[in-house]
C-alpha positions, 0 to 999 in steps of 0.5 A: 696826817689829814688824808684828802684835806689838801688834795682831790679824790682820785677815781679809777675812771679819772673824773667824778662825772663818769660815776654820776652822769648818765649820758650814753657815752658815759654809761658805755665808759662805765660799763666797760670799766665794770667789765674790767673790774670783774675781769680782774677779780676773775684773773685772781681766781674769784668765781664769776658770781663772786667777782660780779658781786665784788665789782658791784661793791667796788663800783658802789664805793667809788660812786659814793666817793664821787658823790661826796667829793666837791667840784674843782671850784668849791674844792678851791674855796674849801682849800682856801678856808682850811689853809687860813 
């Protein structure tokens, strides 16, 4: 099984631009997501400071995935190449 070969990446924020853009509205959405992820860790009993660190790790991983992912037109081109 080839993971990701025939399907786009899936991000918790919904679109890669939410991780990469820096306009005020996108930053507001990203900050709300950061608070949400941290709260999930706190709800599982993780101390606040550790929850903040884990939230940063989650966001860093998801941002790396977003940066490495292609935009839809180039994904379509790539899919056409690999399915020849």
